[in-house]
MMTF fields as JSON, N, C-alpha, C and O atoms, coordinates in Angstrom:
{
  "mmtfVersion": "1.0.0",
  "mmtfProducer": "UNKNOWN",
  "numBonds": 343,
  "numAtoms": 344,
  "numGroups": 86,
  "numChains": 1,
  "numModels": 1,
  "chainsPerModel": [1],
  "groupsPerChain": [86],
  "chainIdList": ["A"],
  "bondAtomList": [4, 2, 8, 6, 12, 10, 16, 14, 20, 18, 24, 22, 28, 26, 32, 30, 36, 34, 40, 38, 44, 42, 48, 46, 52, 50, 56, 54, 60, 58, 64, 62, 68, 66, 72, 70, 76, 74, 80, 78, 84, 82, 88, 86, 92, 90, 96, 94, 100, 98, 104, 102, 108, 106, 112, 110, 116, 114, 120, 118, 124, 122, 128, 126, 132, 130, 136, 134, 140, 138, 144, 142, 148, 146, 152, 150, 156, 154, 160, 158, 164, 162, 168, 166, 172, 170, 176, 174, 180, 178, 184, 182, 188, 186, 192, 190, 196, 194, 200, 198, 204, 202, 208, 206, 212, 210, 216, 214, 220, 218, 224, 222, 228, 226, 232, 230, 236, 234, 240, 238, 244, 242, 248, 246, 252, 250, 256, 254, 260, 258, 264, 262, 268, 266, 272, 270, 276, 274, 280, 278, 284, 282, 288, 286, 292, 290, 296, 294, 300, 298, 304, 302, 308, 306, 312, 310, 316, 314, 320, 318, 324, 322, 328, 326, 332, 330, 336, 334, 340, 338],
  "bondOrderList": [1, 1, 1, 1, 1, 1, 1, 1, 1, 1, 1, 1, 1, 1, 1, 1, 1, 1, 1, 1, 1, 1, 1, 1, 1, 1, 1, 1, 1, 1, 1, 1, 1, 1, 1, 1, 1, 1, 1, 1, 1, 1, 1, 1, 1, 1, 1, 1, 1, 1, 1, 1, 1, 1, 1, 1, 1, 1, 1, 1, 1, 1, 1, 1, 1, 1, 1, 1, 1, 1, 1, 1, 1, 1, 1, 1, 1, 1, 1, 1, 1, 1, 1, 1, 1],
  "groupList": [{"groupName": "MET", "atomNameList": ["N", "CA", "C", "O"], "elementList": ["N", "C", "C", "O"], "formalChargeList": [0, 0, 0, 0], "bondAtomList": [1, 0, 2, 1, 3, 2], "bondOrderList": [1, 1, 2], "singleLetterCode": "M", "chemCompType": "L-PEPTIDE LINKING"}, {"groupName": "ALA", "atomNameList": ["N", "CA", "C", "O"], "elementList": ["N", "C", "C", "O"], "formalChargeList": [0, 0, 0, 0], "bondAtomList": [1, 0, 2, 1, 3, 2], "bondOrderList": [1, 1, 2], "singleLetterCode": "A", "chemCompType": "L-PEPTIDE LINKING"}, {"groupName": "THR", "atomNameList": ["N", "CA", "C", "O"], "elementList": ["N", "C", "C", "O"], "formalChargeList": [0, 0, 0, 0], "bondAtomList": [1, 0, 2, 1, 3, 2], "bondOrderList": [1, 1, 2], "singleLetterCode": "T", "chemCompType": "L-PEPTIDE LINKING"}, {"groupName": "GLU", "atomNameList": ["N", "CA", "C", "O"], "elementList": ["N", "C", "C", "O"], "formalChargeList": [0, 0, 0, 0], "bondAtomList": [1, 0, 2, 1, 3, 2], "bondOrderList": [1, 1, 2], "singleLetterCode": "E", "chemCompType": "L-PEPTIDE LINKING"}, {"groupName": "LYS", "atomNameList": ["N", "CA", "C", "O"], "elementList": ["N", "C", "C", "O"], "formalChargeList": [0, 0, 0, 0], "bondAtomList": [1, 0, 2, 1, 3, 2], "bondOrderList": [1, 1, 2], "singleLetterCode": "K", "chemCompType": "L-PEPTIDE LINKING"}, {"groupName": "LEU", "atomNameList": ["N", "CA", "C", "O"], "elementList": ["N", "C", "C", "O"], "formalChargeList": [0, 0, 0, 0], "bondAtomList": [1, 0, 2, 1, 3, 2], "bondOrderList": [1, 1, 2], "singleLetterCode": "L", "chemCompType": "L-PEPTIDE LINKING"}, {"groupName": "VAL", "atomNameList": ["N", "CA", "C", "O"], "elementList": ["N", "C", "C", "O"], "formalChargeList": [0, 0, 0, 0], "bondAtomList": [1, 0, 2, 1, 3, 2], "bondOrderList": [1, 1, 2], "singleLetterCode": "V", "chemCompType": "L-PEPTIDE LINKING"}, {"groupName": "SER", "atomNameList": ["N", "CA", "C", "O"], "elementList": ["N", "C", "C", "O"], "formalChargeList": [0, 0, 0, 0], "bondAtomList": [1, 0, 2, 1, 3, 2], "bondOrderList": [1, 1, 2], "singleLetterCode": "S", "chemCompType": "L-PEPTIDE LINKING"}, {"groupName": "ARG", "atomNameList": ["N", "CA", "C", "O"], "elementList": ["N", "C", "C", "O"], "formalChargeList": [0, 0, 0, 0], "bondAtomList": [1, 0, 2, 1, 3, 2], "bondOrderList": [1, 1, 2], "singleLetterCode": "R", "chemCompType": "L-PEPTIDE LINKING"}, {"groupName": "GLY", "atomNameList": ["N", "CA", "C", "O"], "elementList": ["N", "C", "C", "O"], "formalChargeList": [0, 0, 0, 0], "bondAtomList": [1, 0, 2, 1, 3, 2], "bondOrderList": [1, 1, 2], "singleLetterCode": "G", "chemCompType": "PEPTIDE LINKING"}, {"groupName": "GLN", "atomNameList": ["N", "CA", "C", "O"], "elementList": ["N", "C", "C", "O"], "formalChargeList": [0, 0, 0, 0], "bondAtomList": [1, 0, 2, 1, 3, 2], "bondOrderList": [1, 1, 2], "singleLetterCode": "Q", "chemCompType": "L-PEPTIDE LINKING"}, {"groupName": "ILE", "atomNameList": ["N", "CA", "C", "O"], "elementList": ["N", "C", "C", "O"], "formalChargeList": [0, 0, 0, 0], "bondAtomList": [1, 0, 2, 1, 3, 2], "bondOrderList": [1, 1, 2], "singleLetterCode": "I", "chemCompType": "L-PEPTIDE LINKING"}, {"groupName": "PRO", "atomNameList": ["N", "CA", "C", "O"], "elementList": ["N", "C", "C", "O"], "formalChargeList": [0, 0, 0, 0], "bondAtomList": [1, 0, 2, 1, 3, 2], "bondOrderList": [1, 1, 2], "singleLetterCode": "P", "chemCompType": "L-PEPTIDE LINKING"}, {"groupName": "ASN", "atomNameList": ["N", "CA", "C", "O"], "elementList": ["N", "C", "C", "O"], "formalChargeList": [0, 0, 0, 0], "bondAtomList": [1, 0, 2, 1, 3, 2], "bondOrderList": [1, 1, 2], "singleLetterCode": "N", "chemCompType": "L-PEPTIDE LINKING"}, {"groupName": "TYR", "atomNameList": ["N", "CA", "C", "O"], "elementList": ["N", "C", "C", "O"], "formalChargeList": [0, 0, 0, 0], "bondAtomList": [1, 0, 2, 1, 3, 2], "bondOrderList": [1, 1, 2], "singleLetterCode": "Y", "chemCompType": "L-PEPTIDE LINKING"}, {"groupName": "ASP", "atomNameList": ["N", "CA", "C", "O"], "elementList": ["N", "C", "C", "O"], "formalChargeList": [0, 0, 0, 0], "bondAtomList": [1, 0, 2, 1, 3, 2], "bondOrderList": [1, 1, 2], "singleLetterCode": "D", "chemCompType": "L-PEPTIDE LINKING"}, {"groupName": "TRP", "atomNameList": ["N", "CA", "C", "O"], "elementList": ["N", "C", "C", "O"], "formalChargeList": [0, 0, 0, 0], "bondAtomList": [1, 0, 2, 1, 3, 2], "bondOrderList": [1, 1, 2], "singleLetterCode": "W", "chemCompType": "L-PEPTIDE LINKING"}],
  "groupTypeList": [0, 1, 2, 3, 4, 0, 5, 6, 6, 7, 3, 8, 9, 10, 11, 2, 5, 12, 1, 13, 11, 8, 4, 8, 5, 9, 5, 4, 12, 9, 9, 0, 6, 2, 5, 3, 3, 8, 8, 9, 3, 5, 6, 5, 4, 12, 1, 1, 11, 6, 3, 5, 10, 11, 14, 7, 3, 3, 15, 6, 1, 8, 16, 13, 3, 3, 15, 3, 11, 7, 2, 7, 3, 8, 8, 8, 5, 7, 3, 4, 5, 8, 4, 4, 4, 8],
  "groupIdList": [1, 2, 3, 4, 5, 6, 7, 8, 9, 10, 11, 12, 13, 14, 15, 16, 17, 18, 19, 20, 21, 22, 23, 24, 25, 26, 27, 28, 29, 30, 31, 32, 33, 34, 35, 36, 37, 38, 39, 40, 41, 42, 43, 44, 45, 46, 47, 48, 49, 50, 51, 52, 53, 54, 55, 56, 57, 58, 59, 60, 61, 62, 63, 64, 65, 66, 67, 68, 69, 70, 71, 72, 73, 74, 75, 76, 77, 78, 79, 80, 81, 82, 83, 84, 85, 86],
  "secStructList": [7, 7, 7, 7, 7, 7, 7, 7, 7, 7, 6, 6, 1, 7, 7, 7, 7, 7, 2, 2, 2, 2, 2, 2, 2, 6, 7, 7, 6, 6, 7, 7, 3, 3, 3, 3, 3, 3, 6, 6, 3, 3, 3, 3, 3, 3, 7, 7, 7, 7, 7, 7, 7, 7, 7, 7, 2, 2, 2, 2, 2, 2, 2, 2, 2, 2, 2, 7, 7, 7, 2, 2, 2, 2, 2, 2, 2, 2, 2, 2, 2, 2, 2, 2, 2, 7],
  "xCoordList": [-47.973, -48.766, -47.822, -47.03, -47.897, -47.047, -47.664, -48.85, -46.862, -47.294, -46.33, -45.116, -46.852, -45.993, -46.307, -47.463, -45.279, -45.426, -44.421, -43.322, -44.786, -43.881, -43.237, -43.933, -41.91, -41.172, -40.279, -39.792, -40.074, -39.214, -37.833, -37.707, -36.812, -35.434, -34.981, -35.018, -34.551, -34.117, -32.753, -32.113, -32.322, -31.011, -29.899, -28.869, -30.105, -29.095, -29.251, -28.537, -30.174, -30.363, -31.266, -31.308, -31.989, -32.844, -34.254, -34.742, -34.896, -36.316, -37.014, -36.378, -38.311, -39.108, -40.032, -40.825, -39.916, -40.794, -42.149, -42.198, -43.239, -44.566, -44.799, -44.368, -45.488, -45.718, -46.412, -46.053, -47.404, -48.126, -47.209, -47.37, -46.269, -45.321, -44.323, -44.01, -43.816, -42.892, -43.551, -42.937, -44.809, -45.525, -45.727, -45.492, -46.159, -46.411, -45.136, -45.194, -43.978, -42.711, -41.982, -40.913, -42.566, -41.949, -40.69, -39.814, -40.598, -39.425, -39.618, -40.568, -38.717, -38.764, -37.712, -36.797, -37.825, -36.786, -35.419, -35.261, -34.451, -33.117, -32.956, -31.858, -34.063, -34.004, -33.182, -32.942, -32.76, -31.903, -32.647, -33.515, -32.288, -32.772, -31.568, -30.53, -31.722, -30.691, -31.192, -32.394, -30.266, -30.601, -29.87, -28.654, -30.623, -30.035, -30.47, -31.643, -29.52, -29.85, -29.971, -29.029, -31.144, -31.426, -31.955, -33.073, -31.157, -31.586, -32.283, -33.372, -31.656, -32.21, -33.286, -33.88, -33.553, -34.544, -33.851, -32.809, -34.438, -33.943, -34.861, -36.082, -34.268, -35.04, -34.598, -33.428, -35.53, -35.262, -35.872, -37.001, -35.104, -35.61, -35.252, -34.173, -36.16, -35.794, -34.564, -34.428, -33.682, -32.446, -32.365, -32.925, -31.669, -31.421, -29.939, -29.101, -29.623, -28.241, -27.899, -28.577, -26.857, -26.431, -25.042, -24.114, -24.914, -23.612, -22.709, -23.117, -21.495, -20.547, -19.297, -18.766, -18.843, -17.608, -16.683, -17.085, -15.444, -14.472, -13.567, -13.029, -13.404, -12.597, -11.249, -11.144, -10.236, -8.887, -8.788, -9.603, -7.775, -7.515, -7.237, -7.612, -6.579, -6.268, -7.538, -7.647, -8.516, -9.791, -10.484, -10.938, -10.553, -11.232, -10.527, -11.186, -9.205, -8.45, -8.706, -8.87, -8.741, -8.988, -10.386, -10.559, -11.373, -12.75, -12.85, -13.522, -12.183, -12.199, -11.592, -12.111, -10.5, -9.847, -10.753, -10.863, -11.399, -12.296, -13.502, -14.045, -13.925, -15.114, -14.816, -15.738, -13.533, -13.186, -13.676, -13.656, -14.121, -14.518, -13.662, -13.168, -13.506, -12.676, -13.393, -14.603, -12.624, -13.18, -14.235, -15.283, -13.958, -14.927, -16.216, -17.31, -16.094, -17.288, -18.078, -19.308, -17.385, -18.051, -18.821, -19.957, -18.193, -18.831, -20.087, -21.141, -19.951, -21.07, -22.246, -23.393, -21.96, -23.02, -23.65, -24.866, -22.84, -23.366, -24.312, -25.372, -23.929, -24.776, -26.089, -27.155, -26.005, -27.2, -28.152, -29.365, -27.615, -28.454, -29.068, -30.227, -28.316, -28.855, -30.025, -31.032, -29.913, -30.99, -32.239, -33.36, -32.044, -33.193, -33.978, -35.198, -33.288, -33.94, -34.823, -35.734, -34.575, -35.359, -36.711, -37.486],
  "yCoordList": [-102.879, -104.078, -105.254, -105.563, -105.91, -107.062, -108.313, -108.588, -109.049, -110.302, -111.381, -111.223, -112.461, -113.56, -114.775, -115.182, -115.345, -116.528, -117.576, -117.238, -118.82, -119.928, -120.321, -120.665, -120.271, -120.603, -121.811, -121.997, -122.619, -123.798, -123.449, -122.853, -123.82, -123.615, -124.899, -125.979, -124.768, -125.94, -126.43, -125.784, -127.57, -128.115, -127.126, -127.105, -126.312, -125.32, -124.004, -123.045, -123.939, -122.729, -121.705, -120.551, -122.107, -121.173, -121.152, -122.146, -119.999, -119.856, -119.255, -118.634, -119.443, -118.825, -117.817, -118.15, -116.566, -115.521, -115.644, -115.785, -115.595, -115.701, -114.616, -113.474, -114.999, -114.101, -112.807, -111.737, -112.884, -111.661, -110.671, -109.459, -111.17, -110.288, -109.705, -108.516, -110.545, -110.03, -108.927, -107.898, -109.148, -108.155, -106.859, -105.769, -106.979, -105.799, -104.978, -103.75, -105.657, -104.974, -104.619, -104.01, -105.004, -104.672, -105.47, -105.0, -106.677, -107.527, -108.329, -109.101, -108.141, -108.835, -109.94, -109.918, -110.914, -111.946, -111.289, -110.396, -111.729, -111.143, -109.931, -109.39, -109.492, -108.34, -108.67, -109.837, -107.642, -107.804, -107.453, -106.581, -108.152, -107.834, -107.797, -108.395, -107.089, -107.135, -108.046, -108.138, -108.711, -109.608, -109.108, -108.917, -108.899, -108.437, -109.386, -109.745, -109.783, -110.595, -109.653, -108.935, -109.662, -108.758, -109.551, -110.063, -109.65, -110.337, -111.663, -111.924, -112.49, -113.817, -113.836, -114.884, -112.702, -112.643, -112.272, -111.617, -112.695, -112.329, -111.266, -111.418, -110.193, -109.106, -108.964, -108.693, -109.145, -108.965, -107.644, -107.317, -106.878, -105.609, -105.513, -105.943, -104.946, -104.7, -103.799, -102.886, -104.057, -103.275, -102.619, -103.117, -101.509, -100.828, -100.927, -100.788, -101.164, -101.215, -99.844, -99.348, -99.249, -97.928, -98.062, -98.558, -97.612, -97.662, -96.617, -95.476, -97.011, -96.136, -96.02, -97.015, -94.817, -94.593, -93.805, -92.807, -94.26, -93.585, -92.746, -93.228, -91.486, -90.558, -90.354, -90.404, -90.127, -89.896, -88.488, -87.618, -88.284, -86.95, -85.963, -84.793, -86.442, -85.577, -85.117, -83.954, -86.038, -85.667, -84.574, -83.566, -84.797, -83.843, -82.485, -81.447, -82.489, -81.231, -80.505, -79.285, -81.257, -80.645, -80.02, -78.903, -80.744, -80.207, -78.965, -77.998, -78.992, -77.811, -76.61, -75.497, -76.845, -75.764, -75.246, -74.036, -76.156, -75.764, -74.993, -74.143, -75.285, -74.647, -73.311, -72.583, -72.985, -71.725, -70.541, -70.558, -69.505, -68.28, -67.131, -67.173, -66.138, -64.992, -64.177, -64.296, -63.358, -62.482, -61.556, -61.334, -61.015, -60.097, -60.838, -60.292, -62.06, -62.848, -63.2, -63.15, -63.553, -63.859, -62.632, -62.753, -61.441, -60.192, -59.93, -59.58, -60.107, -59.867, -60.798, -60.356, -62.076, -63.04, -62.743, -62.859, -62.363, -62.022, -60.837, -60.832, -59.84, -58.666, -59.04, -58.554, -59.89, -60.331, -61.069, -60.869, -61.909, -62.634, -61.678, -61.842, -60.699, -59.699, -58.965, -58.738, -58.589, -57.87, -58.74, -58.244, -60.039, -60.945, -61.069, -61.231, -60.993, -61.149, -59.97, -60.098, -58.836, -57.609, -57.647, -56.707],
  "zCoordList": [-67.173, -67.012, -66.822, -67.712, -65.679, -65.388, -66.0, -65.816, -66.712, -67.315, -66.873, -67.0, -66.363, -65.945, -66.81, -66.929, -67.404, -68.261, -67.811, -67.372, -67.915, -67.637, -68.96, -69.915, -69.018, -70.229, -69.958, -68.843, -70.981, -70.871, -71.411, -72.481, -70.672, -71.109, -71.798, -71.207, -73.065, -73.831, -73.339, -72.509, -73.857, -73.505, -73.825, -73.151, -74.847, -75.247, -74.498, -74.79, -73.534, -72.747, -73.408, -72.98, -74.443, -75.174, -74.607, -74.07, -74.739, -74.402, -75.615, -76.467, -75.682, -76.74, -76.094, -75.213, -76.549, -76.036, -76.728, -77.95, -75.983, -76.587, -77.644, -77.487, -78.723, -79.863, -79.449, -79.94, -78.549, -78.168, -77.439, -77.583, -76.674, -75.98, -76.972, -76.913, -77.894, -78.927, -79.728, -80.011, -80.092, -80.904, -80.116, -80.638, -78.868, -78.042, -77.832, -77.762, -77.731, -77.502, -78.784, -78.749, -79.931, -81.211, -81.518, -82.243, -80.967, -81.21, -82.485, -82.611, -83.417, -84.706, -84.711, -83.888, -85.631, -85.738, -85.927, -86.76, -85.161, -85.22, -84.326, -84.198, -83.696, -82.796, -81.564, -81.254, -80.874, -79.709, -78.429, -78.414, -77.354, -76.014, -75.083, -75.365, -73.975, -72.945, -71.837, -71.586, -71.186, -70.078, -68.849, -68.867, -67.784, -66.529, -65.42, -65.317, -64.603, -63.434, -62.251, -61.915, -61.619, -60.499, -59.316, -59.355, -58.274, -57.041, -57.333, -56.823, -58.146, -58.427, -59.492, -59.744, -60.125, -61.204, -62.505, -62.502, -63.613, -64.931, -65.512, -65.507, -66.01, -66.604, -68.056, -68.326, -68.989, -70.422, -70.854, -70.487, -71.649, -72.174, -73.653, -74.06, -74.463, -75.862, -75.905, -75.092, -76.844, -76.954, -78.326, -79.302, -78.383, -79.647, -79.955, -79.064, -81.202, -81.635, -82.207, -83.107, -81.683, -82.123, -82.732, -82.094, -83.975, -84.627, -83.993, -83.774, -83.704, -83.047, -83.89, -84.381, -84.047, -84.773, -83.863, -83.265, -83.762, -82.908, -83.79, -84.787, -83.414, -84.194, -83.524, -82.299, -84.315, -83.796, -83.226, -83.531, -82.395, -81.844, -82.978, -82.896, -84.034, -85.177, -85.877, -86.266, -86.043, -86.664, -85.85, -86.392, -84.543, -83.664, -83.704, -83.77, -83.664, -83.717, -85.035, -85.052, -86.142, -87.456, -87.496, -87.984, -86.98, -86.987, -86.109, -86.468, -84.96, -84.091, -84.805, -84.723, -85.497, -86.238, -87.351, -87.551, -88.073, -89.163, -88.646, -89.352, -87.412, -86.839, -86.165, -85.796, -86.002, -85.344, -86.17, -87.401, -85.442, -86.134, -85.599, -84.472, -86.411, -86.025, -84.947, -84.756, -84.258, -83.22, -83.809, -83.201, -84.996, -85.615, -85.995, -85.847, -86.477, -86.833, -85.571, -85.576, -84.505, -83.235, -82.732, -82.272, -82.821, -82.411, -83.249, -82.719, -84.564, -85.487, -85.148, -85.1, -84.916, -84.593, -83.238, -83.081, -82.263, -80.936, -81.025, -80.401, -81.799, -81.974, -82.661, -82.283, -83.653, -84.375, -83.421, -83.483, -82.552, -81.584, -80.566, -80.184, -80.132, -79.188, -79.802, -79.131, -81.061, -81.751, -81.886, -81.774, -82.126, -82.259, -80.956, -80.979, -79.825, -78.52, -78.181, -77.363, -78.786, -78.465, -79.052, -78.879]
}
């Protein structure tokens, strides 16, 4: 559903999103939106903040080593999965 509203830009460059649109989009005070300029138009979209953690190469190598299974264990698990499919 396309909705067009006329908004006033303040001296500080701020706009106020109408309450009914904020409610419909689930935007709460302090919520985030993304702004994209597209061919002379501004597009606002609700945004989600995702926490990101970067792991070192050493962490990844340690986890890979901890997750390794022996050849016999791999064989045993493969056989168990084959039996389940039957």
